[in-house]
C-alpha positions in Angstrom: 6.8 -3.7 -3.2 9.8 -5.9 -3.4 12.0 -3.0 -2.4 10.1 -2.8 0.9 9.3 -6.5 1.4 12.1 -8.8 0.4 9.8 -11.8 0.9 6.8 -11.8 -1.5 4.5 -13.4 1.0 5.0 -10.4 3.3 4.0 -8.0 0.5 1.0 -10.0 -0.3 -0.1 -10.1 3.3 0.5 -6.3 3.7 -1.7 -5.3 0.8 -4.7 -7.1 2.4 -4.0 -6.1 6.0 -5.7 -3.3 7.9 -3.5 -0.2 7.9 -3.9 2.8 10.2 -2.5 5.1 7.4 -5.6 4.3 5.4 -8.1 4.7 8.3 -8.1 1.0 9.1 -8.7 -0.1 5.5 -6.2 -2.2 3.6 -4.2 -0.9 0.7 -6.3 -3.2 -1.5 -9.5 -1.8 -0.2 -8.3 1.7 -1.0 -7.2 0.8 -4.5 -10.5 -0.9 -5.3 -12.4 2.3 -4.8 -11.6 2.8 -8.4 -10.4 6.4 -8.6 -6.9 7.3 -9.8 -6.4 9.3 -6.6 -6.9 6.1 -4.6 -4.1 4.4 -6.5 -1.9 7.5 -6.0 -2.6 7.5 -2.3 -1.2 3.9 -1.9 1.7 4.7 -4.2 2.6 7.9 -2.2 2.5 5.9 1.0 4.8 3.2 -0.4 7.2 5.8 -1.8 7.4 7.5 1.6 8.0 4.1 3.3 10.9 3.3 1.1 12.4 6.9 1.2 11.1 8.3 -2.1 13.1 8.4 -5.2 
């Protein structure tokens, strides 16, 4: 997350904010569903935002 958000407070705010990419849910809401695929969904989104590997 620090690659995308240089200021930690912005990253902390993003993870709790509603996000259209997740159907209006926050990244935290998605990850708390408890399935590995939910974690992968957020990870894939972040990888795409930063330009992948």
